[in-house]
C-alpha positions in Angstrom: 80.5 7.0 -58.0 79.5 8.4 -54.6 79.5 11.9 -55.9 77.4 10.9 -58.9 74.9 9.3 -56.6 74.7 12.5 -54.5 74.3 14.7 -57.5 71.6 12.3 -58.8 69.6 12.5 -55.6 69.8 16.3 -55.6 68.8 16.5 -59.3 66.0 14.0 -58.8 64.6 16.2 -56.0 64.9 19.3 -58.2 63.1 17.5 -61.1 60.3 16.2 -58.8 59.8 19.7 -57.4 59.5 21.1 -60.9 56.9 18.5 -61.7 55.0 19.3 -58.5 55.2 23.0 -59.3 53.7 22.4 -62.8 50.8 20.4 -61.2 49.9 22.9 -58.6 46.9 25.1 -59.4 48.6 28.1 -57.8 52.1 29.6 -58.2 54.7 28.2 -55.8 58.5 28.2 -56.3 60.0 24.8 -57.3 63.1 25.6 -55.2 61.0 25.9 -52.0 59.1 22.7 -52.9 62.5 21.0 -53.4 63.7 22.1 -50.0 60.5 21.0 -48.3 60.8 17.6 -50.1 64.4 17.2 -49.0 63.5 18.2 -45.4 60.6 15.7 -45.4 62.8 12.9 -46.8 65.6 13.6 -44.3 63.0 13.8 -41.4 61.4 10.5 -42.4 64.9 9.0 -42.8 64.3 8.0 -46.4 67.5 9.9 -47.2 70.3 10.0 -44.7 72.5 13.1 -44.4 75.5 10.9 -45.5 73.7 10.4 -48.9 74.1 14.1 -49.7 76.7 15.5 -47.3 79.7 16.0 -49.7 77.7 17.6 -52.5 75.7 19.7 -50.1 78.9 21.0 -48.4 80.3 21.8 -51.8 77.2 23.7 -52.9 77.1 25.6 -49.6 80.7 26.6 -49.7 80.3 27.9 -53.2 76.9 29.6 -52.7 78.2 33.1 -53.6 78.8 31.8 -57.1 75.1 31.2 -57.6 74.3 34.9 -56.9 76.4 36.1 -59.8 73.6 35.8 -62.4 71.2 37.7 -60.3 73.7 40.4 -59.6 74.6 40.7 -63.3 70.9 40.8 -64.3 70.4 43.9 -62.1 72.6 45.8 -64.6 69.8 45.2 -67.2 67.4 47.1 -65.0 69.7 49.9 -63.9 67.6 52.6 -65.5 64.5 51.4 -63.5 66.4 51.1 -60.2 68.3 54.4 -60.6 65.4 56.5 -59.3 64.6 54.2 -56.4 68.0 53.6 -54.8 67.0 55.4 -51.6 63.8 53.3 -51.3 65.7 50.1 -52.0 68.4 50.9 -49.4 65.7 51.7 -46.8 63.9 48.4 -47.6 67.1 46.5 -47.2 67.9 48.2 -43.9 64.5 47.6 -42.4 64.2 44.0 -43.6 67.7 43.3 -42.1 66.6 44.7 -38.7 63.3 42.7 -38.9 65.2 39.5 -39.8 67.6 40.0 -36.8 64.7 40.6 -34.5 62.8 37.6 -35.7 65.9 35.5 -35.3 66.4 36.7 -31.7 62.9 36.0 -30.7 62.8 32.6 -32.4 66.0 31.6 -30.6 64.7 32.9 -27.3 61.4 31.0 -27.8 63.2 27.7 -28.6 65.5 28.1 -25.6 62.5 28.8 -23.4 60.8 25.6 -24.7 63.9 23.5 -24.3 64.4 24.8 -20.7 60.7 24.1 -19.9 61.0 20.6 -21.4 64.1 19.9 -19.3 62.4 21.2 -16.1 59.4 18.9 -16.8 61.7 15.9 -17.4 61.0 15.6 -21.1 58.4 17.5 -22.9 58.0 19.1 -26.2 61.6 19.2 -27.3 63.1 16.3 -25.4 63.9 14.5 -28.6 66.0 17.5 -29.7 68.2 17.2 -26.6 68.6 13.4 -26.4 72.2 12.4 -25.7 73.2 15.8 -24.4 72.4 15.2 -20.7 76.0 14.4 -19.7 77.6 17.2 -21.6 79.0 20.2 -19.8 78.4 23.7 -20.9 82.0 23.8 -22.1 81.4 20.9 -24.4 78.2 22.4 -25.8 80.0 25.7 -26.4 82.9 24.0 -28.1 80.5 22.1 -30.3 78.7 25.3 -31.2 82.0 26.8 -32.3 82.7 23.8 -34.5 79.3 24.3 -36.2 77.6 21.2 -34.8 74.6 23.0 -33.4 
């Protein structure tokens, strides 16, 4: 019954996001609306992580399966893509580098804000670090390895 409830919550969010997409006067992907809705509901504590944890873990562990239809559909457009392989590879390479750079600077910025908040005795991100004051660097590193970050 627990799994059915978790699936129901996820499907309900998907359905609501489809309705919102249909009502919007501009194009916006329903999948993004659904993620924003889920984020908002989790942030407002309307939905707790425990309500969707098992099904979310299952979907994340099988994410590669969901890329199969997109990969297979590329075969339908092989003639169009054949002449642009070099351009596509260049775009993939450049966007990968840009994504890495954006990630590096975002992490640096967040760490800077967290350090600034700790130095000021609270601050902008003090809520993010609640309960971690007594932890040693080894504990934080060990938790990071476990995926609790």
